[in-house]
MDAnalysis code that builds the backbone (N, CA, C; Angstrom):
import MDAnalysis as mda
import numpy as np

u = mda.Universe.empty(426, n_residues=142, atom_resindex=np.repeat(np.arange(142), 3), trajectory=True)
u.add_TopologyAttr("name", ["N", "CA", "C"] * 142)
u.add_TopologyAttr("resid", np.arange(1, 143))
u.add_TopologyAttr("resname", ["MET", "GLU", "VAL", "SER", "GLN", "ALA", "PHE", "ALA", "TRP", "VAL", "ASP", "ALA", "THR", "MET", "ARG", "ALA", "ASP", "SER", "ALA", "LEU", "VAL", "ALA", "ALA", "ALA", "THR", "GLY", "GLY", "ILE", "TRP", "GLN", "GLY", "PHE", "ALA", "ASP", "ILE", "GLY", "VAL", "THR", "ALA", "PRO", "TYR", "ALA", "GLN", "TYR", "SER", "GLU", "GLN", "ALA", "GLY", "THR", "ASP", "THR", "ILE", "THR", "ILE", "ASN", "ALA", "LYS", "ARG", "LEU", "PHE", "LEU", "ARG", "LEU", "LEU", "LEU", "GLN", "ILE", "LYS", "ALA", "ILE", "GLY", "PRO", "THR", "GLY", "PRO", "THR", "THR", "SER", "GLY", "TYR", "ALA", "ALA", "LEU", "VAL", "VAL", "ILE", "ALA", "ASN", "ARG", "ILE", "ASP", "ALA", "LEU", "PHE", "GLY", "ARG", "VAL", "GLY", "SER", "ILE", "THR", "LEU", "SER", "PRO", "GLY", "VAL", "MET", "LEU", "SER", "CYS", "TYR", "ARG", "GLU", "GLN", "PRO", "LEU", "SER", "TYR", "GLU", "GLU", "LEU", "ILE", "ASN", "GLY", "ALA", "GLN", "TRP", "SER", "HIS", "LEU", "GLY", "GLY", "LEU", "TYR", "HIS", "ILE", "ASP", "LEU", "GLN", "GLY", "SER"])
u.atoms.positions = np.array([
    [-32.902, -23.241, -1.723],
    [-33.088, -22.399, -0.552],
    [-32.858, -20.947, -0.953],
    [-33.769, -20.099, -0.556],
    [-33.729, -18.703, -0.979],
    [-32.510, -17.933, -0.465],
    [-32.054, -18.262, 0.746],
    [-30.892, -17.552, 1.295],
    [-29.670, -17.774, 0.411],
    [-29.456, -19.009, -0.016],
    [-28.303, -19.285, -0.885],
    [-28.458, -18.580, -2.231],
    [-29.696, -18.444, -2.733],
    [-29.925, -17.702, -3.973],
    [-29.560, -16.227, -3.775],
    [-29.958, -15.652, -2.647],
    [-29.635, -14.250, -2.361],
    [-28.126, -14.064, -2.257],
    [-27.462, -14.972, -1.544],
    [-26.008, -14.876, -1.408],
    [-25.324, -14.963, -2.765],
    [-25.761, -15.887, -3.610],
    [-25.160, -16.034, -4.938],
    [-25.357, -14.765, -5.765],
    [-26.552, -14.165, -5.696],
    [-26.829, -12.942, -6.446],
    [-25.978, -11.776, -5.930],
    [-25.906, -11.614, -4.615],
    [-25.098, -10.532, -4.027],
    [-23.636, -10.707, -4.410],
    [-23.108, -11.916, -4.262],
    [-21.703, -12.175, -4.571],
    [-21.398, -11.892, -6.043],
    [-22.227, -12.420, -6.937],
    [-22.002, -12.218, -8.378],
    [-22.122, -10.750, -8.763],
    [-23.071, -10.046, -8.158],
    [-23.263, -8.621, -8.464],
    [-22.054, -7.809, -8.025],
    [-21.532, -8.084, -6.840],
    [-20.353, -7.345, -6.370],
    [-19.121, -7.682, -7.207],
    [-18.918, -8.947, -7.533],
    [-17.738, -9.347, -8.309],
    [-17.763, -8.799, -9.735],
    [-18.955, -8.476, -10.237],
    [-19.078, -7.921, -11.588],
    [-18.805, -6.421, -11.632],
    [-18.665, -5.781, -10.473],
    [-18.439, -4.340, -10.415],
    [-16.935, -4.060, -10.294],
    [-16.324, -3.579, -11.366],
    [-14.863, -3.408, -11.388],
    [-14.376, -2.385, -10.368],
    [-15.136, -1.328, -10.108],
    [-14.713, -0.321, -9.125],
    [-14.713, -0.901, -7.715],
    [-15.717, -1.710, -7.385],
    [-15.769, -2.343, -6.064],
    [-14.620, -3.336, -5.917],
    [-14.409, -4.158, -6.924],
    [-13.343, -5.161, -6.873],
    [-11.973, -4.482, -6.744],
    [-11.782, -3.373, -7.446],
    [-10.501, -2.661, -7.371],
    [-10.256, -2.072, -5.982],
    [-11.309, -1.573, -5.336],
    [-11.165, -0.966, -4.008],
    [-11.079, -2.024, -2.905],
    [-11.776, -3.140, -3.074],
    [-11.786, -4.214, -2.074],
    [-10.642, -5.178, -2.387],
    [-9.431, -4.733, -2.136],
    [-8.246, -5.512, -2.514],
    [-8.148, -6.841, -1.768],
    [-8.818, -6.947, -0.618],
    [-8.820, -8.196, 0.139],
    [-9.898, -9.160, -0.296],
    [-10.709, -8.755, -1.275],
    [-11.716, -9.659, -1.825],
    [-13.120, -9.400, -1.314],
    [-14.004, -10.320, -1.649],
    [-15.421, -10.272, -1.286],
    [-15.717, -11.575, -0.559],
    [-16.279, -11.459, 0.641],
    [-16.434, -12.617, 1.508],
    [-17.856, -12.768, 2.041],
    [-18.330, -13.990, 2.086],
    [-19.569, -14.313, 2.787],
    [-19.177, -14.708, 4.201],
    [-19.768, -14.070, 5.185],
    [-19.422, -14.376, 6.570],
    [-18.082, -13.769, 6.934],
    [-17.121, -14.606, 7.244],
    [-15.809, -14.134, 7.671],
    [-14.780, -14.233, 6.553],
    [-13.854, -13.284, 6.535],
    [-12.709, -13.375, 5.622],
    [-11.722, -14.389, 6.194],
    [-10.940, -14.988, 5.316],
    [-9.908, -15.921, 5.764],
    [-8.866, -15.195, 6.609],
    [-8.264, -15.921, 7.516],
    [-7.180, -15.375, 8.337],
    [-6.041, -14.973, 7.415],
    [-5.477, -13.803, 7.651],
    [-4.359, -13.326, 6.855],
    [-4.739, -12.495, 5.647],
    [-6.045, -12.331, 5.386],
    [-6.483, -11.511, 4.254],
    [-6.092, -10.059, 4.512],
    [-5.554, -9.418, 3.494],
    [-5.191, -8.013, 3.600],
    [-6.409, -7.151, 3.291],
    [-6.763, -6.308, 4.232],
    [-7.911, -5.408, 4.064],
    [-7.502, -4.219, 3.195],
    [-8.473, -3.515, 2.645],
    [-9.913, -3.594, 2.888],
    [-10.567, -4.691, 2.062],
    [-11.724, -5.141, 2.567],
    [-12.490, -6.142, 1.843],
    [-13.978, -5.882, 2.042],
    [-14.782, -6.530, 1.206],
    [-16.236, -6.439, 1.318],
    [-16.742, -7.734, 1.927],
    [-17.826, -7.628, 2.698],
    [-18.372, -8.788, 3.390],
    [-19.891, -8.700, 3.401],
    [-20.544, -9.855, 3.308],
    [-22.004, -9.886, 3.406],
    [-22.421, -11.080, 4.246],
    [-23.530, -10.916, 4.969],
    [-24.073, -11.999, 5.792],
    [-25.538, -11.715, 6.088],
    [-26.237, -12.755, 6.478],
    [-27.651, -12.592, 6.819],
    [-27.779, -11.994, 8.213],
    [-28.617, -10.991, 8.331],
    [-28.904, -10.359, 9.610],
    [-30.200, -10.945, 10.191],
    [-31.208, -11.112, 9.333],
    [-32.512, -11.648, 9.754],
    [-33.262, -12.118, 8.519],
    [-34.283, -12.934, 8.735],
    [-35.113, -13.405, 7.641],
    [-36.485, -13.813, 8.138],
    [-37.494, -13.607, 7.295],
    [-38.868, -13.956, 7.636],
    [-39.555, -14.518, 6.402],
    [-40.235, -15.646, 6.572],
    [-41.053, -16.183, 5.493],
    [-42.379, -15.434, 5.450],
    [-42.823, -15.093, 4.258],
    [-44.164, -14.551, 4.056],
    [-45.004, -15.706, 3.530],
    [-46.050, -16.055, 4.289],
    [-46.815, -17.260, 3.961],
    [-48.297, -16.948, 3.757],
    [-48.989, -17.874, 3.087],
    [-50.432, -17.764, 2.901],
    [-51.125, -18.290, 4.156],
    [-52.421, -18.171, 4.190],
    [-53.206, -18.683, 5.307],
    [-53.075, -20.197, 5.447],
    [-52.734, -20.878, 4.345],
    [-52.530, -22.333, 4.355],
    [-51.080, -22.712, 4.607],
    [-50.297, -21.761, 5.073],
    [-48.879, -21.974, 5.403],
    [-48.034, -22.336, 4.189],
    [-48.371, -21.830, 3.026],
    [-47.543, -21.984, 1.820],
    [-46.660, -20.752, 1.710],
    [-45.365, -20.975, 1.609],
    [-44.428, -19.848, 1.541],
    [-44.554, -19.156, 0.187],
    [-44.791, -17.841, 0.236],
    [-44.857, -17.033, -0.978],
    [-43.488, -16.489, -1.351],
    [-42.808, -15.901, -0.370],
    [-41.472, -15.384, -0.590],
    [-40.783, -15.168, 0.748],
    [-39.499, -14.905, 0.686],
    [-38.674, -14.683, 1.863],
    [-38.285, -13.220, 1.931],
    [-38.394, -12.640, 3.103],
    [-37.902, -11.279, 3.344],
    [-36.603, -11.411, 4.123],
    [-35.529, -10.972, 3.511],
    [-34.196, -11.063, 4.115],
    [-33.679, -9.686, 4.472],
    [-32.885, -9.641, 5.508],
    [-32.127, -8.445, 5.828],
    [-30.658, -8.862, 5.816],
    [-29.921, -8.363, 4.825],
    [-28.503, -8.703, 4.696],
    [-27.641, -7.525, 5.123],
    [-26.568, -7.841, 5.820],
    [-25.556, -6.846, 6.147],
    [-24.516, -6.915, 5.033],
    [-24.340, -5.813, 4.312],
    [-23.355, -5.756, 3.228],
    [-22.472, -4.557, 3.521],
    [-21.165, -4.791, 3.661],
    [-20.314, -3.710, 4.151],
    [-18.864, -3.851, 3.694],
    [-18.136, -2.771, 3.923],
    [-16.686, -2.730, 3.725],
    [-16.038, -2.791, 5.102],
    [-14.902, -3.470, 5.196],
    [-14.182, -3.604, 6.463],
    [-12.708, -3.337, 6.213],
    [-12.082, -2.571, 7.118],
    [-10.651, -2.338, 6.987],
    [-10.091, -1.465, 8.090],
    [-8.761, -1.400, 8.196],
    [-8.117, -0.567, 9.207],
    [-8.262, 0.914, 8.850],
    [-8.526, 1.727, 9.867],
    [-8.774, 3.157, 9.610],
    [-8.142, 4.056, 10.643],
    [-7.139, 3.574, 11.325],
    [-6.497, 4.384, 12.361],
    [-5.817, 5.612, 11.795],
    [-5.261, 6.447, 12.689],
    [-4.650, 7.710, 12.265],
    [-3.437, 7.552, 11.350],
    [-2.844, 6.372, 11.321],
    [-1.666, 6.171, 10.470],
    [-2.023, 5.491, 9.151],
    [-3.317, 5.307, 8.858],
    [-3.712, 4.673, 7.606],
    [-4.590, 5.616, 6.803],
    [-4.694, 5.342, 5.535],
    [-5.620, 6.095, 4.680],
    [-6.770, 5.177, 4.266],
    [-7.036, 4.173, 5.094],
    [-7.993, 3.131, 4.758],
    [-9.437, 3.562, 4.673],
    [-9.826, 4.637, 5.377],
    [-11.233, 5.011, 5.372],
    [-11.701, 5.415, 3.982],
    [-10.848, 6.037, 3.207],
    [-11.224, 6.444, 1.844],
    [-11.592, 5.224, 1.000],
    [-10.862, 4.131, 1.143],
    [-11.189, 2.913, 0.409],
    [-12.529, 2.342, 0.865],
    [-12.804, 2.410, 2.169],
    [-14.089, 1.928, 2.681],
    [-15.244, 2.746, 2.121],
    [-15.046, 4.035, 1.979],
    [-16.089, 4.899, 1.411],
    [-16.370, 4.489, -0.037],
    [-15.329, 4.230, -0.816],
    [-15.515, 3.800, -2.204],
    [-16.303, 2.496, -2.250],
    [-15.909, 1.522, -1.427],
    [-16.594, 0.224, -1.417],
    [-18.049, 0.395, -0.996],
    [-18.291, 1.138, 0.082],
    [-19.662, 1.335, 0.577],
    [-20.524, 2.066, -0.452],
    [-19.952, 3.044, -1.143],
    [-20.712, 3.746, -2.188],
    [-21.064, 2.813, -3.342],
    [-20.146, 1.932, -3.715],
    [-20.433, 0.967, -4.782],
    [-21.509, -0.035, -4.331],
    [-21.423, -0.478, -3.078],
    [-22.452, -1.376, -2.547],
    [-23.819, -0.709, -2.629],
    [-23.889, 0.554, -2.230],
    [-25.176, 1.247, -2.262],
    [-25.664, 1.455, -3.693],
    [-24.753, 1.711, -4.601],
    [-25.153, 1.857, -6.008],
    [-25.697, 0.537, -6.562],
    [-25.126, -0.577, -6.138],
    [-25.546, -1.883, -6.639],
    [-26.834, -2.396, -5.998],
    [-27.016, -2.106, -4.689],
    [-28.120, -2.707, -3.949],
    [-29.077, -1.685, -3.330],
    [-28.818, -0.404, -3.522],
    [-29.620, 0.644, -2.888],
    [-31.072, 0.646, -3.295],
    [-31.360, 0.286, -4.521],
    [-32.745, 0.181, -4.980],
    [-32.754, -0.608, -6.280],
    [-33.198, -1.854, -6.179],
    [-33.193, -2.748, -7.328],
    [-34.578, -3.348, -7.476],
    [-35.084, -3.372, -8.701],
    [-36.378, -3.987, -8.976],
    [-36.246, -5.468, -9.238],
    [-37.254, -6.040, -9.787],
    [-37.336, -7.474, -10.015],
    [-36.216, -7.969, -10.945],
    [-35.553, -9.072, -10.518],
    [-34.502, -9.703, -11.308],
    [-34.737, -11.205, -11.293],
    [-34.757, -11.812, -12.468],
    [-34.945, -13.256, -12.565],
    [-33.662, -13.967, -12.179],
    [-33.785, -14.912, -11.259],
    [-32.666, -15.744, -10.839],
    [-32.913, -17.147, -11.379],
    [-31.967, -18.021, -11.174],
    [-32.153, -19.386, -11.657],
    [-31.992, -20.352, -10.483],
    [-33.032, -20.842, -9.888],
    [-34.441, -20.540, -10.132],
    [-34.890, -19.371, -9.261],
    [-36.107, -18.920, -9.447],
    [-36.701, -17.901, -8.595],
    [-36.577, -16.488, -9.121],
    [-37.023, -15.542, -8.282],
    [-37.031, -14.130, -8.641],
    [-36.673, -13.303, -7.416],
    [-35.722, -12.389, -7.569],
    [-35.450, -11.399, -6.544],
    [-36.442, -10.271, -6.827],
    [-37.435, -10.108, -5.945],
    [-38.528, -9.170, -6.168],
    [-38.117, -7.722, -5.946],
    [-37.339, -7.474, -4.888],
    [-36.887, -6.109, -4.612],
    [-35.690, -6.143, -3.682],
    [-34.914, -5.074, -3.741],
    [-33.759, -4.907, -2.863],
    [-33.582, -3.412, -2.620],
    [-33.408, -3.037, -1.373],
    [-33.158, -1.630, -1.047],
    [-32.469, -1.552, 0.312],
    [-31.782, -0.436, 0.536],
    [-31.125, -0.252, 1.828],
    [-32.155, 0.164, 2.853],
    [-32.202, -0.571, 3.945],
    [-33.131, -0.263, 5.019],
    [-32.521, 0.690, 6.033],
    [-31.221, 0.557, 6.271],
    [-30.551, 1.499, 7.162],
    [-29.042, 1.466, 6.937],
    [-28.388, 2.594, 7.199],
    [-26.930, 2.629, 7.054],
    [-26.269, 1.877, 8.214],
    [-25.010, 1.550, 8.015],
    [-24.261, 0.810, 9.025],
    [-22.860, 1.397, 9.113],
    [-22.440, 1.751, 10.310],
    [-21.096, 2.286, 10.505],
    [-20.692, 2.068, 11.965],
    [-19.596, 1.331, 12.160],
    [-19.082, 1.163, 13.521],
    [-17.603, 0.817, 13.467],
    [-16.952, 0.954, 14.619],
    [-15.518, 0.705, 14.734],
    [-15.272, -0.375, 15.781],
    [-14.106, -1.005, 15.656],
    [-13.664, -1.966, 16.660],
    [-12.141, -1.957, 16.706],
    [-11.586, -2.509, 17.783],
    [-10.143, -2.651, 17.901],
    [-9.764, -4.091, 17.581],
    [-8.821, -4.256, 16.670],
    [-8.294, -5.579, 16.333],
    [-6.788, -5.517, 16.540],
    [-6.293, -6.290, 17.496],
    [-4.864, -6.284, 17.862],
    [-4.360, -4.876, 18.111],
    [-5.178, -4.061, 18.774],
    [-4.802, -2.702, 19.132],
    [-4.947, -1.665, 18.030],
    [-5.410, -2.076, 16.847],
    [-5.577, -1.148, 15.723],
    [-7.069, -0.887, 15.484],
    [-7.375, 0.342, 15.081],
    [-8.761, 0.702, 14.797],
    [-9.172, 0.197, 13.426],
    [-10.286, -0.538, 13.360],
    [-10.886, -0.999, 12.119],
    [-12.293, -0.451, 12.041],
    [-12.743, -0.166, 10.837],
    [-14.096, 0.353, 10.633],
    [-14.902, -0.582, 9.742],
    [-16.206, -0.537, 9.949],
    [-17.191, -1.259, 9.141],
    [-18.115, -0.189, 8.572],
    [-18.305, -0.174, 7.253],
    [-19.106, 0.864, 6.611],
    [-19.942, 0.228, 5.507],
    [-21.251, 0.405, 5.574],
    [-22.140, -0.183, 4.577],
    [-23.579, 0.007, 4.965],
    [-24.351, -1.090, 4.918],
    [-25.760, -0.963, 5.248],
    [-26.431, -2.294, 5.476],
    [-27.684, -2.190, 5.932],
    [-28.564, -3.337, 6.046],
    [-29.523, -3.263, 4.877],
    [-29.512, -4.286, 4.038],
    [-30.274, -4.290, 2.797],
    [-31.426, -5.295, 2.863],
    [-32.609, -4.803, 2.599],
    [-33.829, -5.600, 2.592],
    [-33.976, -6.243, 1.204],
    [-34.145, -7.559, 1.197],
    [-34.323, -8.292, -0.049],
    [-35.579, -9.169, 0.056],
    [-36.466, -9.043, -0.897],
    [-37.612, -9.947, -1.031],
    [-37.282, -10.910, -2.158],
    [-37.303, -12.217, -1.852],
    [-36.892, -13.217, -2.822],
    [-37.902, -14.354, -2.867],
    [-38.346, -14.654, -4.052],
    [-39.278, -15.759, -4.271],
    [-38.504, -16.923, -4.869],
    [-38.552, -18.083, -4.201],
    [-37.851, -19.264, -4.677],
    [-38.530, -19.875, -5.885],
    [-38.072, -21.049, -6.253],
    [-38.613, -21.718, -7.436],
    [-40.052, -22.163, -7.260],
])
């Protein structure tokens, strides 16, 4: 399945980046982080996906939109936003514009940021921020 191939590639690419790993002290997570994880951390998930098919309904490749971002507390008593900026900058350096990469199996045809992402929420009365982007990935399966 192409989505699992994309997730594996994103996860491995982020874990191989020492600056991202150093800044994301809470780790790198698909979907939700475990309860009790100390932020900041990096997170990725599928936002949308579309199959590109031939006239005979044969799938050529998958177009994915992944949300890849940094998450952490950023209230007035924390210095957490600086760490989120480091993580988000590393994410953009890794996925901002990538050409064809052979996967096993399949090929990641292209990856680029389609739009930036930045929003805040309250968690147990504390301000948390999300900083990153929506990344377009074209992936051809086996």
